[in-house]
C-alpha positions in Angstrom: 52.8 184.3 95.8 50.1 182.2 97.3 50.0 179.9 94.3 53.7 179.4 94.5 53.4 178.3 98.1 51.0 175.5 97.1 53.0 174.6 94.0 56.2 173.8 95.7 54.8 170.8 97.7 53.2 169.5 94.6 56.4 169.6 92.7 58.3 167.9 95.5 55.7 165.2 95.7 55.8 164.7 91.9 59.6 164.5 91.9 59.5 162.0 94.8 56.9 159.9 92.9 59.0 160.1 89.7 62.2 159.1 91.5 60.5 156.2 93.3 59.3 154.9 89.9 62.9 154.6 88.7 65.3 151.8 89.5 68.7 150.6 88.2 69.5 147.0 87.4 73.2 146.2 88.0 75.0 144.0 85.5 75.7 141.5 88.3 72.0 141.0 89.2 68.6 140.2 87.9 65.4 142.0 89.1 61.7 141.2 89.4 59.0 143.8 89.6 56.2 142.5 91.9 52.8 143.9 92.4 51.0 142.5 95.4 53.2 139.4 95.2 52.6 138.8 91.5 55.4 139.1 88.9 54.9 142.0 86.5 58.3 142.6 85.0 61.5 140.6 84.6 64.6 142.7 84.2 67.7 140.7 83.3 69.6 143.3 81.3 71.5 146.0 83.1 70.3 149.6 82.9 67.5 152.0 83.9 63.9 150.6 84.4 60.6 151.9 85.7 57.9 150.6 88.0 54.6 151.9 89.4 55.5 153.8 92.6 54.0 152.7 95.9 52.2 149.7 94.3 55.1 147.8 92.8 58.3 146.7 94.4 61.7 145.5 93.0 63.3 142.2 94.2 66.9 141.7 93.2 68.8 138.4 92.8 72.5 137.8 92.3 73.3 136.8 88.7 76.9 135.6 89.4 78.1 132.1 89.9 77.7 131.2 93.5 79.3 128.6 95.7 77.7 126.1 98.0 79.6 123.8 100.4 77.8 120.6 101.5 78.2 119.0 104.8 80.5 115.9 105.0 78.5 112.8 104.3 79.2 109.1 104.6 78.8 106.9 101.4 79.2 103.2 100.9 80.6 102.2 97.5 79.9 98.8 96.0 83.0 97.2 97.8 81.4 98.1 101.2 84.3 100.3 102.2 82.7 103.4 103.8 84.1 106.8 102.9 83.5 110.3 104.2 83.0 112.7 101.3 83.2 116.5 101.4 81.9 118.2 98.3 81.0 121.7 97.0 79.0 123.0 94.0 79.0 126.1 91.8 75.6 127.3 90.7 73.7 130.3 89.4 70.1 131.5 89.1 69.3 130.6 85.5 65.5 131.3 85.5 64.6 134.1 87.9 60.9 133.6 87.5 60.9 129.9 88.3 63.3 130.6 91.1 60.9 133.1 92.7 58.0 130.7 92.3 60.0 127.9 93.9 61.5 129.6 96.9 59.1 132.5 97.4 60.4 135.1 99.9 63.0 132.7 101.3 65.4 133.6 98.6 68.9 132.1 98.4 68.7 130.6 101.9 65.8 128.3 101.0 67.3 127.6 97.6 70.7 126.6 99.0 69.0 124.3 101.6 67.1 122.5 98.8 70.1 122.4 96.5 72.2 120.9 99.4 69.7 118.2 99.8 69.7 117.5 96.1 73.5 117.3 96.0 73.6 115.0 99.1 71.1 112.6 97.5 72.8 112.5 94.1 76.2 112.1 95.6 75.1 109.1 97.6 73.3 107.6 94.6 76.2 108.0 92.2 79.0 106.9 94.6 76.9 104.0 95.9 75.9 102.7 92.4 77.0 99.4 91.0 80.6 99.3 89.7 81.7 102.2 91.7 84.3 101.1 94.3 86.4 103.1 96.8 89.4 102.7 94.5 87.3 104.3 91.7 86.4 107.3 93.9 90.0 107.7 94.9 91.4 107.4 91.4 91.4 109.9 88.5 88.0 108.4 87.4 86.4 110.5 90.1 86.1 113.2 87.5 83.5 111.2 85.6 81.7 110.6 88.8 81.5 114.4 89.5 80.1 115.0 86.1 77.4 112.3 86.8 76.6 114.0 90.1 76.3 117.4 88.4 74.1 116.1 85.6 71.7 114.3 87.9 71.6 117.2 90.3 70.8 119.5 87.4 67.7 117.5 86.5 66.2 118.2 89.9 67.6 121.8 90.2 65.7 122.8 87.1 62.5 123.0 89.2 64.3 125.6 91.4 65.4 127.7 88.4 69.0 126.9 89.2 71.9 125.9 86.9 74.4 123.6 88.5 77.7 124.7 86.9 80.1 122.3 88.6 80.3 119.8 91.4 83.6 118.9 93.1 84.7 116.3 95.7 87.0 118.2 97.9 88.0 115.5 100.3 87.5 111.8 100.5 88.5 110.2 103.8 87.9 107.0 105.6 85.9 107.0 108.9 88.1 106.9 112.0 87.5 103.2 112.7 88.2 102.3 109.1 91.2 104.6 109.0 92.8 102.7 111.9 92.1 99.4 110.3 93.6 100.6 107.0 96.7 101.8 108.8 97.0 98.5 110.6 96.7 96.6 107.4 99.2 98.9 105.7 101.6 98.4 108.6 101.2 94.6 108.4 101.9 94.7 104.7 105.0 96.9 105.1 106.2 94.6 107.9 105.7 91.5 105.7 107.6 93.2 102.9 110.4 94.2 105.3 110.6 90.6 106.6 110.8 89.3 103.0 113.5 91.7 102.2 115.4 90.8 105.4 115.1 87.1 104.5 116.3 87.7 101.0 119.2 89.8 102.4 120.1 87.1 104.9 120.0 84.5 102.1 122.3 86.6 99.9 124.6 87.3 102.8 124.8 83.6 103.5 125.7 82.9 99.9 128.4 85.6 100.0 129.8 84.2 103.3 129.8 80.6 101.9 131.6 81.8 98.8 134.1 83.8 100.8 134.7 80.8 103.1 135.3 78.5 100.1 137.6 81.1 98.6 139.5 81.3 101.9 139.8 77.5 102.0 141.0 77.3 98.4 143.5 80.2 98.9 144.8 78.7 102.1 145.1 75.2 100.6 146.9 76.7 97.5 149.2 78.7 99.7 149.9 75.7 102.0 150.7 73.6 98.9 153.0 76.2 97.5 154.7 76.7 100.8 155.2 72.9 101.2 156.6 72.8 97.7 158.9 75.8 98.5 159.9 74.2 101.8 160.7 70.9 100.1 162.7 72.7 97.4 164.6 74.6 100.1 165.2 71.5 102.1 166.4 69.7 99.0 168.7 72.6 98.2 169.9 72.8 101.8 170.6 69.1 101.9 172.5 69.5 98.6 174.6 72.2 100.1 175.2 70.1 103.2 176.2 67.2 101.1 178.5 69.3 99.0 180.0 70.9 102.1 180.5 67.4 103.7 182.2 66.2 100.6 184.5 69.2 100.5 185.5 69.2 104.2 184.1 66.5 106.4 185.7 67.8 109.6 184.3 71.3 109.1 180.9 69.9 108.4 181.1 67.8 111.6 182.1 71.0 113.5 179.1 73.0 112.0 176.6 70.3 112.9 177.9 70.2 116.4 177.5 74.0 116.8 174.0 73.7 115.5 173.2 71.0 118.0 174.7 73.1 120.8 172.5 76.1 119.7 169.3 74.0 119.7 170.1 72.3 123.0 171.0 75.4 124.9 168.2 77.8 124.1 166.9 80.4 126.6 168.7 82.1 129.5 168.2 79.4 132.1 168.9 76.4 129.9 170.9 73.7 131.5 172.1 70.2 130.5 173.6 67.4 132.5 175.9 65.0 130.7 179.0 63.0 131.2 182.1 65.0 130.7 183.5 62.4 128.3 180.3 62.4 126.2 180.9 62.7 122.5 178.4 65.7 122.5 181.2 67.9 123.9 183.9 66.7 121.5 184.3 70.2 120.0 184.2 71.9 123.4 187.2 69.7 124.4 190.2 71.0 122.5 192.1 67.8 122.5 189.1 65.7 121.4 188.2 68.3 118.7 191.5 67.9 117.0 191.3 64.1 116.7 
């Protein structure tokens, strides 16, 4: 019984030591076994692994693709048109040993700070190189520029044990002062185009009005000519009728002409005429004279 009392603590200690020597590597991570700061094991495959308890420790690193957003930076392309560029990168820890040696106990925080500096430097270098203008950056050709930034950043990220998977330019904007100048230039261009359109419209309207006025004059002249012809033909026909009527009954024609003269002379409600009673104008108003 006394032996059992001493045996239980020993077993517990042994079990604790055994359990502390076991660790599990997840499929989403890589692990390093360190002994007094020195790398003793590299575990990149998921599964069960062992270490020396109390002496060795396990440091785990994420094996997934990670994201890093860079701070907006100002670049000056070859056409001296400044731009504000906002980028982000996708990266992963490719060499865990080199990564540990490069960043030490700082881990991802130190690695991301260094990678952000690399991306900022390479972005300025690529976007400010010869032949790269602001129009190039704002066009579909920016895809080639992002590949160049990624490749050049990868050359420096190798020393950190990192793999730069992708680099993307999220936003490309003009600085506030340049933005206002650009808007002013765009407004001036649109106003000039509007003035040109208005001038062309006025010119076209003037041509239409001139054509319409000429057409009106031609139609009016043609109508006046036709009316004069019709009036002349009517007068000729009327004169023919008058002549025929005069030849048929001269006295009736004289009577008709007199009535027409009375109608024209005595128009309106307040018409008045002063003439001598024996005037020939009233022959047909005087019964005795009218029968002569």
